MARVO-350606 format. One record per residue (C-alpha): residue number from 1; y, z, x. Coordinates in steps of 0.5 Angstrom, whole numbers. Layout:
N
NUM | Y | Z | X
...
***
This chain:
413
1 | 34 | -157 | 178
2 | 35 | -151 | 183
3 | 41 | -151 | 187
4 | 39 | -153 | 194
5 | 32 | -152 | 198
6 | 35 | -146 | 202
7 | 39 | -143 | 197
8 | 39 | -135 | 198
9 | 39 | -135 | 205
10 | 45 | -133 | 210
11 | 48 | -135 | 216
12 | 54 | -133 | 221
13 | 57 | -139 | 224
14 | 60 | -138 | 231
15 | 61 | -145 | 233
16 | 67 | -149 | 235
17 | 67 | -157 | 234
18 | 61 | -158 | 238
19 | 57 | -155 | 233
20 | 61 | -155 | 226
21 | 56 | -160 | 223
22 | 50 | -156 | 224
23 | 53 | -151 | 219
24 | 55 | -156 | 215
25 | 48 | -159 | 214
26 | 45 | -152 | 213
27 | 51 | -151 | 208
28 | 49 | -157 | 204
29 | 42 | -155 | 203
30 | 44 | -148 | 200
31 | 45 | -143 | 206
32 | 51 | -139 | 205
33 | 54 | -140 | 212
34 | 60 | -136 | 214
35 | 65 | -139 | 219
36 | 67 | -133 | 224
37 | 74 | -135 | 226
38 | 79 | -132 | 231
39 | 84 | -128 | 228
40 | 90 | -133 | 226
41 | 85 | -138 | 225
42 | 80 | -143 | 229
43 | 83 | -146 | 235
44 | 80 | -153 | 233
45 | 84 | -153 | 226
46 | 89 | -156 | 231
47 | 84 | -162 | 232
48 | 88 | -169 | 229
49 | 88 | -172 | 224
50 | 92 | -168 | 220
51 | 94 | -169 | 212
52 | 100 | -173 | 211
53 | 101 | -172 | 219
54 | 103 | -165 | 218
55 | 101 | -161 | 224
56 | 98 | -155 | 221
57 | 92 | -151 | 222
58 | 91 | -152 | 214
59 | 92 | -159 | 215
60 | 87 | -161 | 220
61 | 82 | -167 | 217
62 | 77 | -166 | 222
63 | 76 | -159 | 220
64 | 76 | -161 | 213
65 | 71 | -166 | 214
66 | 66 | -162 | 218
67 | 67 | -155 | 215
68 | 65 | -156 | 207
69 | 61 | -151 | 203
70 | 63 | -145 | 209
71 | 66 | -139 | 207
72 | 71 | -136 | 213
73 | 72 | -129 | 215
74 | 77 | -128 | 221
75 | 74 | -123 | 227
76 | 75 | -122 | 234
77 | 68 | -121 | 237
78 | 70 | -120 | 244
79 | 73 | -113 | 242
80 | 69 | -107 | 241
81 | 70 | -106 | 234
82 | 69 | -113 | 232
83 | 62 | -113 | 236
84 | 60 | -107 | 231
85 | 62 | -111 | 225
86 | 59 | -117 | 227
87 | 52 | -113 | 228
88 | 53 | -110 | 221
89 | 53 | -117 | 219
90 | 47 | -119 | 223
91 | 43 | -114 | 219
92 | 44 | -118 | 212
93 | 43 | -125 | 215
94 | 38 | -130 | 217
95 | 41 | -135 | 222
96 | 47 | -134 | 227
97 | 49 | -141 | 230
98 | 53 | -141 | 236
99 | 56 | -146 | 241
100 | 59 | -142 | 247
101 | 57 | -142 | 254
102 | 50 | -139 | 256
103 | 51 | -132 | 257
104 | 57 | -131 | 253
105 | 54 | -127 | 247
106 | 49 | -123 | 252
107 | 56 | -121 | 256
108 | 58 | -118 | 249
109 | 52 | -115 | 247
110 | 50 | -120 | 242
111 | 45 | -124 | 245
112 | 39 | -126 | 242
113 | 35 | -120 | 244
114 | 40 | -115 | 242
115 | 40 | -119 | 235
116 | 33 | -118 | 235
117 | 33 | -111 | 236
118 | 38 | -111 | 229
119 | 34 | -116 | 225
120 | 27 | -118 | 228
121 | 27 | -124 | 223
122 | 34 | -127 | 226
123 | 34 | -134 | 228
124 | 39 | -136 | 233
125 | 41 | -143 | 234
126 | 45 | -145 | 241
127 | 48 | -152 | 241
128 | 51 | -153 | 248
129 | 52 | -159 | 253
130 | 46 | -158 | 258
131 | 42 | -152 | 254
132 | 41 | -145 | 256
133 | 37 | -146 | 262
134 | 37 | -151 | 269
135 | 42 | -152 | 274
136 | 47 | -155 | 269
137 | 47 | -150 | 264
138 | 54 | -147 | 266
139 | 57 | -154 | 267
140 | 63 | -155 | 262
141 | 61 | -161 | 258
142 | 64 | -166 | 252
143 | 62 | -172 | 248
144 | 64 | -177 | 253
145 | 60 | -173 | 259
146 | 54 | -171 | 255
147 | 53 | -179 | 253
148 | 55 | -181 | 260
149 | 50 | -176 | 263
150 | 44 | -178 | 257
151 | 45 | -185 | 259
152 | 48 | -187 | 252
153 | 54 | -189 | 255
154 | 52 | -194 | 260
155 | 49 | -199 | 255
156 | 55 | -199 | 250
157 | 61 | -204 | 251
158 | 62 | -211 | 253
159 | 58 | -213 | 259
160 | 64 | -215 | 263
161 | 68 | -209 | 262
162 | 66 | -201 | 264
163 | 62 | -197 | 259
164 | 66 | -194 | 253
165 | 65 | -188 | 249
166 | 62 | -188 | 242
167 | 66 | -186 | 236
168 | 67 | -182 | 232
169 | 63 | -176 | 237
170 | 56 | -179 | 235
171 | 53 | -175 | 240
172 | 56 | -169 | 237
173 | 53 | -171 | 230
174 | 46 | -173 | 232
175 | 45 | -166 | 237
176 | 48 | -162 | 231
177 | 43 | -166 | 226
178 | 37 | -164 | 231
179 | 40 | -157 | 231
180 | 40 | -156 | 224
181 | 33 | -159 | 224
182 | 30 | -154 | 229
183 | 34 | -149 | 225
184 | 30 | -150 | 219
185 | 23 | -151 | 223
186 | 24 | -144 | 226
187 | 25 | -142 | 219
188 | 19 | -145 | 217
189 | 15 | -141 | 222
190 | 19 | -135 | 220
191 | 16 | -135 | 213
192 | 9 | -136 | 216
193 | 9 | -131 | 222
194 | 15 | -126 | 220
195 | 18 | -128 | 227
196 | 25 | -131 | 228
197 | 26 | -134 | 235
198 | 32 | -138 | 239
199 | 33 | -145 | 238
200 | 36 | -148 | 244
201 | 39 | -155 | 243
202 | 42 | -159 | 249
203 | 46 | -165 | 247
204 | 45 | -168 | 254
205 | 37 | -168 | 252
206 | 39 | -171 | 245
207 | 43 | -177 | 248
208 | 37 | -178 | 253
209 | 32 | -178 | 247
210 | 36 | -184 | 244
211 | 35 | -189 | 249
212 | 27 | -189 | 250
213 | 27 | -197 | 251
214 | 32 | -196 | 257
215 | 27 | -191 | 260
216 | 21 | -195 | 259
217 | 24 | -201 | 262
218 | 26 | -198 | 268
219 | 19 | -194 | 269
220 | 15 | -200 | 268
221 | 20 | -206 | 271
222 | 25 | -202 | 275
223 | 30 | -206 | 271
224 | 37 | -204 | 267
225 | 38 | -206 | 260
226 | 46 | -208 | 261
227 | 51 | -207 | 256
228 | 51 | -213 | 251
229 | 57 | -212 | 247
230 | 58 | -217 | 242
231 | 53 | -221 | 245
232 | 45 | -222 | 243
233 | 41 | -225 | 249
234 | 36 | -230 | 248
235 | 32 | -232 | 254
236 | 37 | -234 | 259
237 | 42 | -236 | 253
238 | 47 | -231 | 250
239 | 50 | -232 | 243
240 | 55 | -228 | 238
241 | 53 | -223 | 233
242 | 60 | -221 | 230
243 | 65 | -226 | 228
244 | 73 | -225 | 226
245 | 75 | -227 | 219
246 | 81 | -227 | 215
247 | 81 | -219 | 214
248 | 76 | -216 | 219
249 | 70 | -218 | 221
250 | 62 | -220 | 219
251 | 56 | -219 | 223
252 | 52 | -226 | 223
253 | 46 | -227 | 228
254 | 47 | -234 | 231
255 | 39 | -235 | 233
256 | 34 | -241 | 232
257 | 27 | -242 | 231
258 | 23 | -241 | 225
259 | 25 | -235 | 222
260 | 33 | -237 | 222
261 | 31 | -244 | 220
262 | 33 | -243 | 213
263 | 39 | -239 | 214
264 | 42 | -244 | 219
265 | 41 | -249 | 214
266 | 44 | -245 | 208
267 | 50 | -244 | 213
268 | 50 | -252 | 214
269 | 50 | -253 | 207
270 | 56 | -249 | 205
271 | 60 | -252 | 211
272 | 58 | -259 | 207
273 | 60 | -257 | 200
274 | 67 | -255 | 203
275 | 68 | -261 | 207
276 | 68 | -257 | 214
277 | 67 | -261 | 220
278 | 62 | -258 | 225
279 | 57 | -261 | 230
280 | 52 | -256 | 227
281 | 52 | -261 | 221
282 | 48 | -266 | 226
283 | 42 | -262 | 226
284 | 37 | -265 | 222
285 | 30 | -261 | 223
286 | 32 | -254 | 223
287 | 25 | -251 | 225
288 | 25 | -254 | 232
289 | 33 | -252 | 233
290 | 33 | -246 | 238
291 | 38 | -244 | 243
292 | 34 | -242 | 248
293 | 33 | -249 | 250
294 | 41 | -251 | 249
295 | 46 | -252 | 255
296 | 51 | -247 | 255
297 | 57 | -252 | 253
298 | 53 | -254 | 247
299 | 52 | -247 | 244
300 | 59 | -245 | 245
301 | 61 | -252 | 241
302 | 57 | -249 | 235
303 | 59 | -242 | 236
304 | 67 | -245 | 236
305 | 66 | -248 | 230
306 | 62 | -243 | 226
307 | 68 | -238 | 228
308 | 73 | -243 | 225
309 | 69 | -243 | 219
310 | 68 | -236 | 218
311 | 76 | -235 | 219
312 | 77 | -239 | 212
313 | 74 | -233 | 208
314 | 75 | -226 | 207
315 | 69 | -221 | 209
316 | 68 | -220 | 202
317 | 67 | -227 | 201
318 | 63 | -228 | 207
319 | 58 | -223 | 205
320 | 58 | -224 | 197
321 | 57 | -232 | 198
322 | 52 | -230 | 204
323 | 48 | -226 | 199
324 | 48 | -232 | 194
325 | 46 | -237 | 199
326 | 42 | -234 | 204
327 | 46 | -234 | 210
328 | 45 | -227 | 211
329 | 53 | -225 | 213
330 | 54 | -217 | 213
331 | 61 | -214 | 212
332 | 63 | -210 | 218
333 | 66 | -204 | 213
334 | 72 | -200 | 214
335 | 74 | -194 | 211
336 | 77 | -197 | 205
337 | 71 | -202 | 204
338 | 66 | -196 | 204
339 | 70 | -192 | 199
340 | 69 | -198 | 194
341 | 62 | -200 | 196
342 | 58 | -201 | 190
343 | 52 | -198 | 193
344 | 55 | -192 | 195
345 | 58 | -191 | 188
346 | 52 | -192 | 184
347 | 48 | -187 | 188
348 | 54 | -182 | 187
349 | 55 | -181 | 194
350 | 62 | -179 | 194
351 | 65 | -172 | 191
352 | 72 | -170 | 191
353 | 74 | -163 | 193
354 | 81 | -160 | 191
355 | 85 | -155 | 195
356 | 86 | -149 | 191
357 | 94 | -150 | 191
358 | 92 | -157 | 188
359 | 96 | -160 | 193
360 | 91 | -165 | 196
361 | 84 | -168 | 194
362 | 80 | -170 | 199
363 | 74 | -175 | 198
364 | 68 | -173 | 202
365 | 60 | -176 | 202
366 | 56 | -171 | 197
367 | 49 | -171 | 201
368 | 45 | -173 | 207
369 | 39 | -174 | 203
370 | 37 | -174 | 195
371 | 31 | -170 | 193
372 | 28 | -170 | 186
373 | 28 | -162 | 185
374 | 33 | -160 | 189
375 | 41 | -161 | 189
376 | 43 | -161 | 197
377 | 50 | -163 | 196
378 | 57 | -162 | 199
379 | 60 | -158 | 193
380 | 66 | -154 | 196
381 | 72 | -156 | 201
382 | 73 | -153 | 207
383 | 75 | -146 | 207
384 | 82 | -143 | 209
385 | 83 | -138 | 215
386 | 80 | -132 | 213
387 | 80 | -134 | 206
388 | 74 | -129 | 205
389 | 76 | -123 | 208
390 | 76 | -119 | 202
391 | 69 | -121 | 199
392 | 66 | -120 | 206
393 | 69 | -114 | 209
394 | 71 | -110 | 202
395 | 65 | -112 | 197
396 | 60 | -113 | 202
397 | 61 | -108 | 208
398 | 64 | -103 | 204
399 | 71 | -102 | 208
400 | 77 | -100 | 204
401 | 83 | -104 | 203
402 | 86 | -99 | 208
403 | 81 | -100 | 213
404 | 82 | -108 | 213
405 | 89 | -107 | 214
406 | 88 | -103 | 220
407 | 83 | -108 | 223
408 | 88 | -113 | 222
409 | 94 | -109 | 225
410 | 89 | -108 | 231
411 | 88 | -116 | 232
412 | 80 | -115 | 230
413 | 81 | -119 | 224
***
């Protein structure tokens, strides 16, 4: 197998936390992604949580999770010397990734057209809250803001409470996946035409594209899809979907009709076998059972007894026995469950990445997808601050150790 789908290509990564994952994905595809940090380290190294709660730029687990496989150099691109060094780097790379406010790089003489003058094949990928153009282009934005303004937030949470944000940073991750896809497609175009281009990703647009059903319901019926939380609406009735148990929660959809007849019957049989009393056991013809025609009080009685039954078991017991019996209960996994999950282990989904000093080993997801001819894997831990300065400045750009020392003293690197 070859190393990765895009091994041999190189990228400069100027992103902050809004764009980390794009470079992480491209690095897993084999691209040599060089993370450019401010001298002293990227400010986002201060995002918690921290390894063993020790607040230190080298201990941020957020940074460690989303910058795997990248190299790191320190460079102040806002200084004239830093800009000249950046231009030299651009000559020998294929991609530049950034998440600055629109116009920031142009003001430094490092905008798309300037980069094209240096390297006509360059692909610049910009990830911003509202895109490069439009009346909101220069507005500040965050995960919460773009989720709200993209329509995602409105339908997230319980119906009797205000909307709640998704976690962890779901829209950042999805917009970064869109950015990585756009970058790869721009690369495909470049391979055919020889031309680079500017990929413009608006995180608000990614959020808006996630809820087309909401938009269609409004366009045709002028109705809003309301937050449902743990509730599934069945006609004029509402039923639960998540249920607490001894050590967490499970997903189980309470519904009727032919498609749920065997599931409901299996649950009732399980109740009988353990001598559990429930009004659910009084139902005899399961194919005719349907919550749509039931009084709300009756539905509540059924759900109360089902809830008491689930509380007798752990989530693992409910999931494993549910599979055997055809009850279709599903564990709501926490991180400990996921790390031990047999399906993920059997597919070799995890990889242990060790710090160079041997002080910590972090388990990471190994791949985004599998291919039978290429290995598109996470391979290396996130870099330390300026870990690759000598490799890049001395071995690649040909600077001397004295040059590097002078630049460091001047605050350029």
